[in-house]
C-alpha positions as CSV (number, residue, x, y, z in Angstrom):
1,X,104.9,105.3,67.9
2,X,106.2,104.4,71.4
3,X,104.5,106.8,73.7
4,X,104.4,106.5,77.5
5,X,102.9,108.3,80.4
6,X,105.1,108.6,83.5
7,X,103.9,109.6,86.9
8,X,106.3,110.8,89.6
9,X,105.4,111.3,93.2
10,X,107.7,112.5,96.0
11,X,108.1,114.8,98.9
12,X,108.5,118.3,97.3
13,X,111.9,119.8,96.9
14,X,113.8,121.8,94.3
15,X,115.2,119.9,91.3
16,X,112.7,117.1,90.8
17,X,111.7,118.2,87.3
18,X,115.3,119.0,86.3
19,X,116.4,115.6,87.4
20,X,113.6,113.5,85.9
21,X,113.6,115.4,82.5
22,X,117.4,115.1,82.3
23,X,117.2,111.4,82.9
24,X,114.4,111.0,80.3
25,X,116.6,112.9,77.8
26,X,119.5,110.7,78.6
27,X,117.3,107.6,77.9
28,X,116.4,109.0,74.5
29,X,112.9,110.1,75.3
30,X,111.3,113.1,73.7
31,X,109.1,115.1,76.2
32,X,105.7,115.9,74.7
33,X,103.5,117.0,77.6
34,X,104.1,117.8,81.3
35,X,101.7,118.6,84.1
36,X,103.1,119.1,87.5
37,X,101.7,120.4,90.8
38,X,102.4,120.6,94.5
39,X,99.6,119.0,96.6
40,X,100.3,120.3,100.1
41,X,104.0,119.4,100.4
42,X,103.9,116.5,97.8
43,X,105.2,116.8,94.3
44,X,103.1,115.1,91.6
45,X,104.3,115.2,88.0
46,X,103.0,113.6,84.8
47,X,105.1,113.3,81.7
48,X,104.1,112.1,78.3
49,X,107.1,111.0,76.3
50,X,108.0,109.5,73.0
51,X,110.4,106.7,73.8
52,X,112.9,105.1,71.4
53,X,111.3,102.3,69.3
54,X,111.7,98.9,71.0
55,X,112.1,100.3,74.5
56,X,109.4,99.1,76.9
57,X,107.6,101.0,79.6
58,X,109.2,98.6,82.1
59,X,112.7,99.3,80.9
60,X,112.0,103.1,81.2
61,X,110.6,102.6,84.7
62,X,113.6,100.4,85.8
63,X,116.1,102.9,84.4
64,X,114.4,105.9,86.0
65,X,114.1,104.1,89.3
66,X,117.8,103.1,89.3
67,X,118.9,106.7,88.3
68,X,116.6,108.2,91.0
69,X,117.1,105.5,93.7
70,X,118.3,107.9,96.4
71,X,115.8,110.6,95.7
72,X,112.7,109.1,97.3
73,X,110.6,109.1,94.1
74,X,107.7,106.8,93.3
75,X,107.7,106.2,89.6
76,X,105.0,104.6,87.4
77,X,105.3,104.1,83.6
78,X,102.5,103.0,81.3
79,X,102.5,102.6,77.5
80,X,100.0,104.6,75.6
81,X,98.3,102.5,72.9
82,X,96.7,103.7,69.7
83,X,96.0,107.3,68.7
84,X,96.8,109.6,71.6
85,X,95.5,112.8,70.0
86,X,92.1,113.9,71.1
87,X,89.5,114.1,68.3
88,X,89.1,117.6,67.0
89,X,85.5,118.7,67.7
90,X,83.9,122.1,68.0
91,X,83.8,122.9,71.7
92,X,83.8,125.8,74.0
93,X,85.8,125.8,77.2
94,X,84.2,126.9,80.5
95,X,85.9,127.6,83.7
96,X,83.7,126.8,86.7
97,X,84.9,128.1,90.0
98,X,83.3,127.5,93.4
99,X,84.2,128.8,96.8
100,X,82.7,128.3,100.2
101,X,82.7,126.1,103.2
102,X,84.7,122.9,103.2
103,X,82.6,119.7,103.4
104,X,82.9,116.1,102.4
105,X,81.8,115.3,98.9
106,X,82.1,118.6,97.2
107,X,84.1,117.4,94.3
108,X,82.0,114.2,94.0
109,X,78.7,116.1,93.9
110,X,79.8,118.8,91.5
111,X,81.6,116.4,89.1
112,X,78.5,114.1,89.2
113,X,76.4,117.0,87.9
114,X,79.0,117.7,85.1
115,X,79.2,114.1,84.0
116,X,75.4,113.6,84.1
117,X,75.3,116.0,81.1
118,X,78.0,114.1,79.2
119,X,80.6,116.8,79.9
120,X,84.2,115.9,80.8
121,X,86.4,117.7,83.3
122,X,89.8,118.2,81.6
123,X,91.4,120.0,84.5
124,X,90.5,120.2,88.2
125,X,92.1,122.0,91.1
126,X,90.6,121.9,94.6
127,X,92.4,123.7,97.4
128,X,91.5,124.3,101.0
129,X,93.0,127.6,101.9
130,X,91.0,128.4,105.0
131,X,93.6,128.3,107.7
132,X,91.3,129.4,110.6
133,X,88.5,130.2,108.2
134,X,86.7,127.1,107.0
135,X,84.9,129.1,104.3
136,X,87.9,129.4,102.1
137,X,87.6,126.2,100.0
138,X,88.2,127.0,96.3
139,X,87.6,124.5,93.4
140,X,88.2,125.2,89.7
141,X,86.9,122.9,86.9
142,X,87.9,123.3,83.3
143,X,85.1,121.8,81.2
144,X,84.8,121.7,77.4
145,X,81.2,121.9,76.2
146,X,80.3,120.5,72.8
147,X,77.2,121.3,70.8
148,X,75.6,118.0,72.0
149,X,75.6,119.2,75.6
150,X,72.7,121.3,76.8
151,X,74.9,124.1,78.3
152,X,72.1,126.2,79.8
153,X,70.7,123.2,81.6
154,X,74.1,122.1,82.8
155,X,74.9,125.6,84.2
156,X,71.4,125.8,85.9
157,X,72.0,122.4,87.5
158,X,75.5,123.5,88.7
159,X,74.1,126.7,90.1
160,X,71.3,124.8,91.9
161,X,73.9,122.3,93.4
162,X,76.1,125.2,94.5
163,X,73.2,126.8,96.2
164,X,72.3,123.5,97.9
165,X,76.0,123.3,99.1
166,X,76.2,126.9,100.2
167,X,78.9,127.7,97.6
168,X,79.5,130.7,95.5
169,X,79.8,129.8,91.8
170,X,81.2,131.6,88.8
171,X,81.0,130.2,85.3
172,X,83.4,131.8,82.7
173,X,83.5,131.2,79.0
174,X,86.7,130.9,76.9
175,X,86.4,129.8,73.3
176,X,89.0,127.1,72.6
177,X,89.4,128.4,69.0
178,X,90.4,131.9,70.2
179,X,94.1,132.0,69.3
180,X,94.7,135.7,69.7
181,X,96.9,135.2,72.7
182,X,100.5,134.7,71.6
183,X,103.2,133.1,73.7
C-alpha cells in the first residue's frame, strides 16, 4: 500500500480542485478522500491518494509542483504508514455548536474541555461572521463519543464553559450507525 496525504494551499480561484485531481490522475494516483474548504479567501485542500507502488511522496510533490508551477500553489506530500483505517468501535457522533461574541482562546478552551474527557474532534469549523456585529462567532465541533467517555459529564462541562464564555451552545446527537440516509 502506497498511500499519501497531500495538502494544497493557495489564493482561492475556480479550478484548483479540477487541476490538482487531473494531475493526480495523470500521475497514476487513485483519490480516496478529499476535504476542501475556503478560509476567508484562501483555498485549503487535503487529498488522500493511493499512489503507484514504488513512487515516493517526494516524487509526487515534485511532479505536482512542476505541473502547477504557475498556479501559486503550496503543496506538501506525506506518506501514510501502516494501517490508515480507523478502528471500528461503537460510537455516537455529536455535533456541538456554539455562537456568541468573538474572543481570543474560544477554540482552545472548548477543545481542551473535549480532550480532557478523552474525546476527539474529527471535524471543526470556526467562522467569524459578525461584520459589524461582534456577537456572530459560530463554531461547530463534530465529536464521536465512545462508551468509555462520560457523555453527561462532558456535556455538562461544555455547557459550563460556554456559560463562562457567554456563548450559546447546542449539542445534537447523530448515531454513526444510522444508515437510513441514502446518497
